[in-house]
N, C-alpha and C positions, 0 to 999 in steps of 0.2 A: 504493499498500498505506500501513495506516495503523503508526503508531508504537507505537499499542499491542496490533498485532498480533503485530508483530515481536518483543518484550519477552519471551515466552513462551521464544523458539529461544536465551533468551542463560543462564539457570539453570544454573549446573554444580558439581556436588560432585566432590571428588579421592576418588577411589578407594581401596582400602588402601595402597596404595604411594604415595601423595601426592603424584598424578599426577592430572593436568587432561586431558582428551582432549577435541576438537572430536571431537563427532556430529552436529550440526545443520551440515548446506550449505545451501545459494542458490545457485540453478542462474536466471542473471538472465537467459537468451532466455526461459524458459519462466516466470516470476516464481514458485517453486515452493520450498518447504523440505524437505528432506530427513534423513533420520537413517539414519545406516553405521555402522559397529560398525568393530572398529578390523581390519579385513584392509587389509594392505598394501597387494594388487595393486589393489583399490576407489582407497584412499588415493591409489598410485602415479597412478591412471586420472585421477583425480579434478586431482592437483598439476600436469598438464598441460591441464585444460579449462580456458581463459581465461574461461568465464560462470560458474564454478565458487567459489565461495568459499566459506572456511570460517565459521560466525556466529561474533559476539563467544563472551567466554565471562567470564563473573563469577561467580568464586569464592563461591560463597553462607554456606560458616561465614565469609572473611573478611569480609562482609560485614554480618554478624549480628555478628560481636566488634566492628564499626565501628560500628551501630552502640548494642550496648554499653557502647562510649568513649559514645559521643555522648550517651548517659543517664549517665553518670558511675557507671556500674556495671562498673568497669573489674577489679575482685575477684572479680566474678564468673566476668569471660573464665579465669581463673586455675582456678578451681573447676571448671568446665567442662571445661577443659581435655584438667584430665587423664583424662579418660573415653574420648580417640578423637574423631574427628571425626562419626562419624553418631550418635554417641556424644552431643556437640557438640550436633547439630541437634536430637535429640527434646528436651531439656534446655532449649534455649534456646524451643521453640516451647509444651513446659510451661509455663517462668516465663514468656513473653507473656502467654500466656493466662490465667494465675493472678492475673498482675497487670495486666488489663486493659492491653495494650499492641499488641494484635494490631491497631489501626487505626492506630496511631501507626506501626508497624513495618511494613505495608503501606505506608500512604504511602513512608514514607522508603527501601523495597525498590523498590517502582517509580519513582522517582528516580533512584536509582543506574542503573537498567535501561533506564530511558529512555536517560537519557545516556549509556551504554554504546550502548543502539542509535542512538542519532540518530549520532554519531559514527563507529559504525562502517557508516553507509550515507553518510556523505559521504568515510571513505577510497574505498570502490569503488564510490564514483557510483552510487545505489544511490535514486532518487526515493522518496519517504514523504510523506504528513501527518501534520499534529499529531491 
C-alpha cells in the first residue's frame, strides 16, 4: 500500500461538542479501509477484532492553526477562532486562497498527514511504500 493513499483517511474535524471520532478503520486481513458511524455495537465488535484498527486522526483545525503560526499569522488565529471550528475552517480556506498560499498549505498538510500515516503504519505493523 502506498503512503500517499493512506493519508486521505487521517483527516478529521471536531464535531459541535469538540470531539474527534475515529470513523475510518483498517482491516489488516483484507487490506481495506472502511467507514463506520458511531454505532456502539459496531465499535465494540471492532475493538475485539485484532485485525481491525482505527485509522490515525489528524485534527485539521489544529493543523490549520499550526500552519498559520508557522507563517507568522498567529493574530489571524484569534480572529478566526471566534467564529467556531466550522467557520474557522471555511475562513482559513478563503484566507489561503486569497493570499496565494494554497500550494504552501497543501505541502504542509501533506507533510503532517504523511508523518502521521507513517507512524500509524509502524505502530500497527502495516507495510507501506513511499
